[in-house]
DODRENLUM-424267 format. One record per residue: x, y, z of N, C-alpha, C in turn; residue number from 1; residue in one letter; chain. Coordinates in Angstrom, 1 decimal. Example, Ala and Ser with C-alpha at 12.3 -4.5 7.8 and 13.67 -1.06 7.14 Angstrom:
<rs>
r nu 13.2 nv -5.7 nw 7.8 cau 12.3 cav -4.5 caw 7.8 cu 13.2 cv -3.3 cw 7.8 i 1 aa A ch A .
r nu 12.8 nv -2.2 nw 7.1 cau 13.7 cav -1.1 caw 7.1 cu 12.9 cv 0.0 cw 7.9 i 2 aa S ch A .
</rs>
This chain:
<rs>
r nu -53.4 nv -11.7 nw 23.6 cau -52.0 cav -11.9 caw 24.0 cu -51.3 cv -13.0 cw 23.3 i 1 aa M ch A .
r nu -51.9 nv -14.1 nw 23.2 cau -51.3 cav -15.3 caw 22.6 cu -51.2 cv -15.1 cw 21.1 i 2 aa I ch A .
r nu -52.2 nv -14.4 nw 20.5 cau -52.1 cav -14.2 caw 19.0 cu -50.9 cv -13.4 cw 18.6 i 3 aa K ch A .
r nu -50.5 nv -12.2 nw 19.3 cau -49.3 cav -11.5 caw 18.9 cu -48.0 cv -12.3 cw 19.1 i 4 aa P ch A .
r nu -48.0 nv -13.1 nw 20.1 cau -46.8 cav -14.0 caw 20.4 cu -46.7 cv -15.0 cw 19.3 i 5 aa I ch A .
r nu -47.8 nv -15.6 nw 18.9 cau -47.9 cav -16.6 caw 17.9 cu -47.5 cv -16.0 cw 16.5 i 6 aa F ch A .
r nu -47.9 nv -14.8 nw 16.3 cau -47.6 cav -14.1 caw 15.0 cu -46.1 cv -13.8 cw 15.0 i 7 aa T ch A .
r nu -45.5 nv -13.4 nw 16.1 cau -44.1 cav -13.0 caw 16.2 cu -43.3 cv -14.3 cw 15.9 i 8 aa A ch A .
r nu -43.7 nv -15.4 nw 16.5 cau -43.0 cav -16.7 caw 16.4 cu -43.0 cv -17.1 cw 14.9 i 9 aa C ch A .
r nu -44.2 nv -16.9 nw 14.3 cau -44.3 cav -17.3 caw 12.9 cu -43.4 cv -16.5 cw 12.0 i 10 aa L ch A .
r nu -43.3 nv -15.2 nw 12.3 cau -42.4 cav -14.3 caw 11.5 cu -41.0 cv -14.7 cw 11.7 i 11 aa V ch A .
r nu -40.6 nv -14.9 nw 12.9 cau -39.2 cav -15.3 caw 13.2 cu -38.9 cv -16.7 cw 12.6 i 12 aa I ch A .
r nu -39.8 nv -17.6 nw 12.7 cau -39.6 cav -18.9 caw 12.0 cu -39.5 cv -18.8 cw 10.5 i 13 aa F ch A .
r nu -40.4 nv -18.0 nw 10.0 cau -40.4 cav -17.8 caw 8.5 cu -39.1 cv -17.2 cw 8.0 i 14 aa G ch A .
r nu -38.6 nv -16.2 nw 8.8 cau -37.3 cav -15.5 caw 8.4 cu -36.1 cv -16.4 cw 8.5 i 15 aa L ch A .
r nu -36.1 nv -17.3 nw 9.6 cau -35.0 cav -18.2 caw 9.7 cu -35.0 cv -19.3 cw 8.7 i 16 aa S ch A .
r nu -36.2 nv -19.6 nw 8.1 cau -36.3 cav -20.6 caw 7.1 cu -35.7 cv -20.1 cw 5.8 i 17 aa A ch A .
r nu -35.6 nv -18.7 nw 5.6 cau -35.1 cav -18.1 caw 4.4 cu -33.5 cv -18.1 cw 4.4 i 18 aa C ch A .
r nu -32.9 nv -18.3 nw 5.6 cau -31.5 cav -18.4 caw 5.6 cu -31.0 cv -19.7 cw 5.1 i 19 aa Q ch A .
r nu -29.9 nv -19.6 nw 4.4 cau -29.3 cav -20.8 caw 3.8 cu -28.1 cv -21.2 cw 4.6 i 20 aa S ch A .
r nu -28.1 nv -22.4 nw 5.2 cau -27.0 cav -22.9 caw 6.0 cu -26.2 cv -23.8 cw 5.2 i 21 aa N ch A .
r nu -26.5 nv -24.0 nw 3.9 cau -25.7 cav -25.0 caw 3.1 cu -24.3 cv -24.4 cw 2.9 i 22 aa S ch A .
r nu -23.3 nv -25.3 nw 3.2 cau -21.9 cav -24.9 caw 3.1 cu -21.3 cv -25.6 cw 1.9 i 23 aa H ch A .
r nu -20.9 nv -24.8 nw 0.9 cau -20.3 cav -25.4 caw -0.3 cu -18.8 cv -25.3 cw -0.1 i 24 aa Q ch A .
r nu -18.2 nv -26.4 nw -0.5 cau -16.7 cav -26.4 caw -0.5 cu -16.2 cv -25.4 cw -1.5 i 25 aa A ch A .
r nu -15.2 nv -24.6 nw -1.1 cau -14.6 cav -23.7 caw -2.0 cu -13.6 cv -24.4 cw -2.9 i 26 aa E ch A .
r nu -13.7 nv -24.1 nw -4.2 cau -12.8 cav -24.8 caw -5.1 cu -11.4 cv -24.3 cw -5.0 i 27 aa E ch A .
r nu -10.5 nv -25.2 nw -4.9 cau -9.1 cav -25.0 caw -4.8 cu -8.5 cv -24.7 cw -6.2 i 28 aa I ch A .
r nu -7.9 nv -23.6 nw -6.4 cau -7.3 cav -23.2 caw -7.7 cu -6.0 cv -24.0 cw -7.9 i 29 aa N ch A .
r nu -6.0 nv -25.0 nw -8.7 cau -4.8 cav -25.8 caw -8.9 cu -4.0 cv -25.4 cw -10.2 i 30 aa I ch A .
r nu -4.6 nv -24.5 nw -11.0 cau -3.9 cav -24.1 caw -12.3 cu -2.5 cv -23.6 cw -12.0 i 31 aa V ch A .
r nu -1.6 nv -24.2 nw -12.7 cau -0.2 cav -23.7 caw -12.6 cu 0.8 cv -24.9 cw -12.5 i 32 aa G ch A .
r nu 2.0 nv -24.6 nw -12.2 cau 3.1 cav -25.6 caw -12.2 cu 3.3 cv -26.0 cw -10.7 i 33 aa N ch A .
r nu 3.4 nv -27.3 nw -10.5 cau 3.5 cav -27.8 caw -9.1 cu 4.7 cv -28.8 cw -9.1 i 34 aa W ch A .
r nu 5.6 nv -28.7 nw -8.2 cau 6.7 cav -29.6 caw -8.0 cu 6.2 cv -30.8 cw -7.1 i 35 aa H ch A .
r nu 6.6 nv -32.0 nw -7.6 cau 6.2 cav -33.2 caw -6.8 cu 7.2 cv -33.3 cw -5.7 i 36 aa V ch A .
r nu 6.7 nv -33.3 nw -4.4 cau 7.6 cav -33.5 caw -3.3 cu 7.6 cv -34.9 cw -2.8 i 37 aa E ch A .
r nu 6.4 nv -35.6 nw -2.9 cau 6.4 cav -37.0 caw -2.6 cu 5.4 cv -37.8 cw -3.4 i 38 aa S ch A .
r nu 5.6 nv -39.0 nw -3.6 cau 4.7 cav -39.9 caw -4.4 cu 4.6 cv -41.2 cw -3.6 i 39 aa A ch A .
r nu 3.3 nv -41.6 nw -3.3 cau 3.0 cav -42.8 caw -2.6 cu 3.8 cv -42.8 cw -1.3 i 40 aa L ch A .
r nu 3.8 nv -41.7 nw -0.5 cau 4.4 cav -41.6 caw 0.8 cu 5.9 cv -41.7 cw 0.8 i 41 aa S ch A .
r nu 6.5 nv -41.5 nw -0.3 cau 8.0 cav -41.6 caw -0.4 cu 8.5 cv -40.3 cw -1.0 i 42 aa E ch A .
r nu 9.4 nv -39.6 nw -0.3 cau 9.9 cav -38.3 caw -0.8 cu 10.6 cv -38.5 cw -2.2 i 43 aa A ch A .
r nu 10.5 nv -37.5 nw -3.0 cau 11.3 cav -37.6 caw -4.3 cu 12.7 cv -37.2 cw -4.1 i 44 aa V ch A .
r nu 13.6 nv -37.6 nw -5.0 cau 15.0 cav -37.3 caw -4.9 cu 15.2 cv -35.8 cw -5.0 i 45 aa I ch A .
r nu 16.1 nv -35.3 nw -4.2 cau 16.4 cav -33.8 caw -4.3 cu 16.7 cv -33.4 cw -5.7 i 46 aa N ch A .
r nu 16.2 nv -32.2 nw -6.0 cau 16.4 cav -31.6 caw -7.3 cu 15.8 cv -32.5 cw -8.5 i 47 aa H ch A .
r nu 14.9 nv -33.3 nw -8.1 cau 14.2 cav -34.1 caw -9.1 cu 13.4 cv -33.2 cw -10.0 i 48 aa S ch A .
r nu 13.3 nv -33.5 nw -11.3 cau 12.5 cav -32.6 caw -12.2 cu 11.0 cv -32.9 cw -12.2 i 49 aa P ch A .
r nu 10.6 nv -33.8 nw -11.3 cau 9.2 cav -34.2 caw -11.2 cu 8.2 cv -33.0 cw -11.0 i 50 aa A ch A .
r nu 7.3 nv -32.8 nw -11.9 cau 6.4 cav -31.7 caw -11.8 cu 5.1 cv -32.1 cw -12.5 i 51 aa E ch A .
r nu 4.0 nv -31.4 nw -12.0 cau 2.7 cav -31.6 caw -12.6 cu 2.2 cv -30.2 cw -13.0 i 52 aa I ch A .
r nu 1.7 nv -30.0 nw -14.2 cau 1.2 cav -28.7 caw -14.7 cu -0.3 cv -28.9 cw -15.0 i 53 aa I ch A .
r nu -1.1 nv -28.1 nw -14.3 cau -2.5 cav -28.1 caw -14.5 cu -2.8 cv -26.8 cw -15.4 i 54 aa F ch A .
r nu -3.3 nv -27.0 nw -16.6 cau -3.7 cav -25.9 caw -17.4 cu -5.1 cv -25.5 cw -17.2 i 55 aa A ch A .
r nu -5.5 nv -24.3 nw -17.4 cau -6.8 cav -23.8 caw -17.2 cu -7.9 cv -24.5 cw -18.0 i 56 aa A ch A .
r nu -7.5 nv -25.1 nw -19.2 cau -8.4 cav -25.7 caw -20.1 cu -8.6 cv -27.2 cw -19.8 i 57 aa D ch A .
r nu -8.0 nv -27.7 nw -18.6 cau -8.2 cav -29.1 caw -18.2 cu -7.1 cv -30.0 cw -18.7 i 58 aa G ch A .
r nu -6.1 nv -29.4 nw -19.4 cau -5.0 cav -30.2 caw -19.8 cu -4.0 cv -30.5 cw -18.7 i 59 aa K ch A .
r nu -3.4 nv -31.7 nw -18.7 cau -2.5 cav -32.1 caw -17.7 cu -1.2 cv -32.4 cw -18.4 i 60 aa L ch A .
r nu 0.0 nv -32.0 nw -17.8 cau 1.3 cav -32.3 caw -18.4 cu 2.3 cv -32.2 cw -17.3 i 61 aa S ch A .
r nu 3.5 nv -32.6 nw -17.6 cau 4.6 cav -32.5 caw -16.7 cu 5.7 cv -33.4 cw -16.9 i 62 aa G ch A .
r nu 6.5 nv -33.6 nw -15.9 cau 7.6 cav -34.5 caw -15.9 cu 7.5 cv -35.5 cw -14.8 i 63 aa N ch A .
r nu 7.5 nv -36.8 nw -15.0 cau 7.3 cav -37.8 caw -14.0 cu 8.6 cv -38.3 cw -13.3 i 64 aa N ch A .
r nu 9.6 nv -37.5 nw -13.5 cau 11.0 cav -37.8 caw -13.0 cu 12.0 cv -38.1 cw -14.1 i 65 aa S ch A .
r nu 11.5 nv -38.8 nw -15.1 cau 12.4 cav -39.2 caw -16.2 cu 11.8 cv -38.8 cw -17.6 i 66 aa C ch A .
r nu 10.5 nv -38.9 nw -17.7 cau 9.9 cav -38.6 caw -19.0 cu 8.8 cv -37.5 cw -18.9 i 67 aa N ch A .
r nu 8.4 nv -37.0 nw -20.0 cau 7.3 cav -36.0 caw -20.1 cu 6.0 cv -36.8 cw -20.2 i 68 aa Q ch A .
r nu 5.0 nv -36.3 nw -19.6 cau 3.7 cav -37.0 caw -19.7 cu 2.6 cv -35.9 cw -20.0 i 69 aa F ch A .
r nu 1.5 nv -36.4 nw -20.5 cau 0.4 cav -35.5 caw -20.9 cu -0.9 cv -36.2 cw -20.6 i 70 aa F ch A .
r nu -2.0 nv -35.5 nw -20.6 cau -3.3 cav -36.0 caw -20.3 cu -4.3 cv -34.9 cw -20.0 i 71 aa G ch A .
r nu -5.3 nv -35.2 nw -19.2 cau -6.3 cav -34.3 caw -18.8 cu -6.7 cv -34.5 cw -17.4 i 72 aa E ch A .
r nu -7.3 nv -33.5 nw -16.8 cau -7.8 cav -33.6 caw -15.5 cu -9.2 cv -33.0 cw -15.4 i 73 aa Y ch A .
r nu -10.0 nv -33.4 nw -14.4 cau -11.3 cav -32.9 caw -14.2 cu -11.4 cv -32.6 cw -12.7 i 74 aa E ch A .
r nu -11.8 nv -31.3 nw -12.4 cau -11.9 cav -30.9 caw -11.0 cu -13.3 cv -30.3 cw -10.8 i 75 aa Q ch A .
r nu -13.9 nv -30.7 nw -9.7 cau -15.2 cav -30.1 caw -9.2 cu -15.1 cv -29.9 cw -7.7 i 76 aa E ch A .
r nu -14.9 nv -28.7 nw -7.3 cau -14.6 cav -28.3 caw -6.0 cu -13.4 cv -29.0 cw -5.5 i 77 aa E ch A .
r nu -13.5 nv -29.9 nw -4.5 cau -12.3 cav -30.6 caw -4.0 cu -12.2 cv -32.0 cw -4.6 i 78 aa N ch A .
r nu -13.0 nv -32.3 nw -5.5 cau -12.9 cav -33.6 caw -6.2 cu -12.0 cv -33.5 cw -7.4 i 79 aa Q ch A .
r nu -11.0 nv -34.4 nw -7.6 cau -10.1 cav -34.3 caw -8.7 cu -9.9 cv -35.7 cw -9.3 i 80 aa L ch A .
r nu -9.9 nv -35.7 nw -10.7 cau -9.6 cav -36.9 caw -11.4 cu -8.5 cv -36.6 cw -12.4 i 81 aa T ch A .
r nu -7.4 nv -37.4 nw -12.3 cau -6.3 cav -37.2 caw -13.2 cu -6.3 cv -38.3 cw -14.3 i 82 aa L ch A .
r nu -6.2 nv -37.9 nw -15.5 cau -6.3 cav -38.9 caw -16.6 cu -5.1 cv -38.8 cw -17.5 i 83 aa L ch A .
r nu -4.0 nv -39.4 nw -17.0 cau -2.8 cav -39.4 caw -17.8 cu -3.0 cv -40.2 cw -19.1 i 84 aa P ch A .
r nu -2.6 nv -39.7 nw -20.2 cau -2.9 cav -40.4 caw -21.5 cu -1.6 cv -41.0 cw -22.1 i 85 aa A ch A .
r nu -0.5 nv -40.4 nw -21.9 cau 0.7 cav -41.0 caw -22.4 cu 2.0 cv -40.3 cw -21.9 i 86 aa G ch A .
r nu 3.1 nv -40.8 nw -22.3 cau 4.4 cav -40.2 caw -21.9 cu 5.5 cv -40.6 cw -22.9 i 87 aa S ch A .
r nu 6.6 nv -39.8 nw -22.8 cau 7.8 cav -40.2 caw -23.6 cu 8.3 cv -41.5 cw -23.0 i 88 aa S ch A .
r nu 9.3 nv -42.1 nw -23.7 cau 9.8 cav -43.4 caw -23.2 cu 11.3 cv -43.4 cw -23.1 i 89 aa M ch A .
r nu 11.9 nv -42.4 nw -22.5 cau 13.4 cav -42.4 caw -22.3 cu 13.8 cv -43.2 cw -21.1 i 90 aa M ch A .
r nu 14.9 nv -43.8 nw -21.2 cau 15.5 cav -44.6 caw -20.0 cu 16.3 cv -43.6 cw -19.1 i 91 aa A ch A .
r nu 16.2 nv -43.9 nw -17.8 cau 17.0 cav -43.1 caw -16.9 cu 17.7 cv -44.0 cw -15.9 i 92 aa C ch A .
r nu 18.4 nv -43.4 nw -14.9 cau 19.0 cav -44.2 caw -13.9 cu 17.8 cv -44.9 cw -13.1 i 93 aa V ch A .
r nu 18.2 nv -46.0 nw -12.5 cau 17.1 cav -46.8 caw -11.8 cu 16.3 cv -46.1 cw -10.7 i 94 aa D ch A .
r nu 17.0 nv -45.2 nw -9.9 cau 16.2 cav -44.5 caw -8.9 cu 15.2 cv -43.6 cw -9.5 i 95 aa V ch A .
r nu 15.5 nv -42.9 nw -10.6 cau 14.5 cav -42.0 caw -11.2 cu 13.4 cv -42.9 cw -11.9 i 96 aa L ch A .
r nu 13.8 nv -44.0 nw -12.4 cau 12.7 cav -44.9 caw -13.1 cu 11.7 cv -45.4 cw -12.0 i 97 aa M ch A .
r nu 12.2 nv -45.7 nw -10.8 cau 11.3 cav -46.2 caw -9.8 cu 10.5 cv -45.0 cw -9.3 i 98 aa K ch A .
r nu 11.1 nv -43.9 nw -9.2 cau 10.3 cav -42.7 caw -8.7 cu 9.2 cv -42.4 cw -9.8 i 99 aa Q ch A .
r nu 9.6 nv -42.5 nw -11.0 cau 8.6 cav -42.2 caw -12.1 cu 7.4 cv -43.2 cw -12.0 i 100 aa E ch A .
r nu 7.7 nv -44.5 nw -11.7 cau 6.7 cav -45.5 caw -11.6 cu 5.7 cv -45.1 cw -10.5 i 101 aa Q ch A .
r nu 6.2 nv -44.6 nw -9.4 cau 5.4 cav -44.2 caw -8.2 cu 4.5 cv -43.0 cw -8.6 i 102 aa R ch A .
r nu 5.0 nv -42.1 nw -9.3 cau 4.3 cav -40.9 caw -9.7 cu 3.1 cv -41.4 cw -10.7 i 103 aa V ch A .
r nu 3.4 nv -42.2 nw -11.7 cau 2.4 cav -42.6 caw -12.6 cu 1.4 cv -43.5 cw -12.0 i 104 aa M ch A .
r nu 1.8 nv -44.3 nw -11.0 cau 0.9 cav -45.2 caw -10.3 cu -0.1 cv -44.4 cw -9.5 i 105 aa K ch A .
r nu 0.4 nv -43.3 nw -8.9 cau -0.4 cav -42.5 caw -8.0 cu -1.5 cv -41.7 cw -8.7 i 106 aa A ch A .
r nu -1.1 nv -41.2 nw -9.9 cau -2.1 cav -40.3 caw -10.6 cu -3.5 cv -40.8 cw -10.8 i 107 aa M ch A .
r nu -3.7 nv -42.0 nw -11.3 cau -5.1 cav -42.4 caw -11.6 cu -5.8 cv -42.8 cw -10.3 i 108 aa P ch A .
r nu -5.1 nv -42.8 nw -9.1 cau -5.8 cav -43.2 caw -7.9 cu -6.3 cv -41.9 cw -7.1 i 109 aa L ch A .
r nu -5.9 nv -40.7 nw -7.6 cau -6.4 cav -39.5 caw -7.0 cu -7.9 cv -39.3 cw -7.1 i 110 aa V ch A .
r nu -8.5 nv -38.9 nw -6.0 cau -10.0 cav -38.6 caw -6.1 cu -10.3 cv -37.3 cw -5.5 i 111 aa T ch A .
r nu -9.5 nv -36.8 nw -4.6 cau -9.8 cav -35.5 caw -4.0 cu -8.5 cv -34.7 cw -3.6 i 112 aa N ch A .
r nu -8.7 nv -33.5 nw -3.3 cau -7.5 cav -32.6 caw -3.0 cu -7.8 cv -31.7 cw -1.8 i 113 aa I ch A .
r nu -6.8 nv -31.4 nw -1.1 cau -6.9 cav -30.4 caw 0.0 cu -5.6 cv -29.6 cw 0.0 i 114 aa T ch A .
r nu -5.6 nv -28.4 nw 0.6 cau -4.4 cav -27.6 caw 0.8 cu -4.0 cv -27.7 cw 2.2 i 115 aa I ch A .
r nu -2.7 nv -28.1 nw 2.5 cau -2.2 cav -28.1 caw 3.8 cu -2.0 cv -26.7 cw 4.4 i 116 aa S ch A .
r nu -1.8 nv -26.7 nw 5.7 cau -1.6 cav -25.4 caw 6.4 cu -0.4 cv -24.7 cw 5.8 i 117 aa K ch A .
r nu 0.6 nv -25.5 nw 5.3 cau 1.8 cav -24.9 caw 4.8 cu 1.7 cv -24.5 cw 3.3 i 118 aa S ch A .
r nu 0.5 nv -24.8 nw 2.7 cau 0.2 cav -24.4 caw 1.3 cu 0.5 cv -25.5 cw 0.3 i 119 aa G ch A .
r nu 0.8 nv -26.7 nw 0.8 cau 1.1 cav -27.8 caw -0.2 cu -0.3 cv -28.3 cw -0.7 i 120 aa K ch A .
r nu -0.3 nv -28.8 nw -1.9 cau -1.4 cav -29.4 caw -2.5 cu -1.3 cv -30.9 cw -2.2 i 121 aa L ch A .
r nu -2.3 nv -31.4 nw -1.6 cau -2.4 cav -32.8 caw -1.2 cu -3.4 cv -33.6 cw -2.1 i 122 aa L ch A .
r nu -2.9 nv -34.4 nw -2.9 cau -3.7 cav -35.2 caw -3.8 cu -4.0 cv -36.6 cw -3.1 i 123 aa L ch A .
r nu -5.2 nv -36.9 nw -2.8 cau -5.6 cav -38.0 caw -1.9 cu -6.4 cv -39.0 cw -2.6 i 124 aa K ch A .
r nu -6.4 nv -40.2 nw -2.0 cau -7.2 cav -41.3 caw -2.4 cu -8.6 cv -41.3 cw -1.7 i 125 aa S ch A .
r nu -9.5 nv -42.2 nw -2.1 cau -10.8 cav -42.2 caw -1.5 cu -10.6 cv -42.5 cw 0.0 i 126 aa D ch A .
r nu -9.6 nv -43.2 nw 0.4 cau -9.4 cav -43.6 caw 1.8 cu -8.8 cv -42.4 cw 2.6 i 127 aa A ch A .
r nu -8.4 nv -41.3 nw 1.9 cau -7.8 cav -40.2 caw 2.6 cu -6.2 cv -40.2 cw 2.6 i 128 aa G ch A .
r nu -5.6 nv -41.2 nw 2.0 cau -4.2 cav -41.3 caw 2.0 cu -3.6 cv -40.3 cw 1.0 i 129 aa A ch A .
r nu -2.5 nv -39.6 nw 1.4 cau -1.8 cav -38.7 caw 0.6 cu -1.0 cv -39.5 cw -0.5 i 130 aa N ch A .
r nu -1.5 nv -39.4 nw -1.8 cau -0.8 cav -40.1 caw -2.9 cu 0.3 cv -39.2 cw -3.4 i 131 aa L ch A .
r nu 0.1 nv -37.9 nw -3.6 cau 1.1 cav -37.0 caw -4.1 cu 1.0 cv -35.7 cw -3.3 i 132 aa L ch A .
r nu 2.2 nv -35.2 nw -2.9 cau 2.3 cav -34.0 caw -2.2 cu 3.0 cv -33.0 cw -3.2 i 133 aa V ch A .
r nu 2.3 nv -31.9 nw -3.5 cau 2.9 cav -30.9 caw -4.4 cu 3.1 cv -29.6 cw -3.8 i 134 aa L ch A .
r nu 4.1 nv -28.8 nw -4.3 cau 4.3 cav -27.5 caw -3.8 cu 4.3 cv -26.6 cw -5.1 i 135 aa S ch A .
r nu 3.7 nv -25.4 nw -5.0 cau 3.5 cav -24.5 caw -6.1 cu 4.9 cv -24.0 cw -6.5 i 136 aa K ch A .
r nu 5.2 nv -24.0 nw -7.8 cau 6.4 cav -23.5 caw -8.3 cu 6.2 cv -22.0 cw -8.6 i 137 aa K ch A .
r nu 7.2 nv -21.2 nw -8.4 cau 7.1 cav -19.8 caw -8.6 cu 7.1 cv -19.6 cw -10.1 i 138 aa E ch A .
r nu 6.3 nv -18.7 nw -10.6 cau 6.2 cav -18.4 caw -12.0 cu 7.3 cv -17.6 cw -12.5 i 139 aa D ch A .
</rs>
């Protein structure tokens, strides 16, 4: 009597060991054009041209409010590194220049991303602070 119960337990235990409970984070597709809604917790000016473009080949470009920028990005699941390499150097009105500085200051601080319930892309710091809030632009 004990032997069949022991055998059944071994089979059940063996089968349960074959199940994988590892949960891998699903990679967020960031490829495309994203409008910058806020930078460093401050909303951008209405109708601001601030945008970030993530290309499928890892290229990063966009408009930081006043100037065009370019660089690269690296994404692995929900981990994201932005590597801005350069930008144009045009002068703008003061409020756009300050906004541009916030966008450029935030980019190298980004370490991870999430999607909000409303579909916004949240670029976050190690501490979990929202550095940039982006909304997908219609193609």
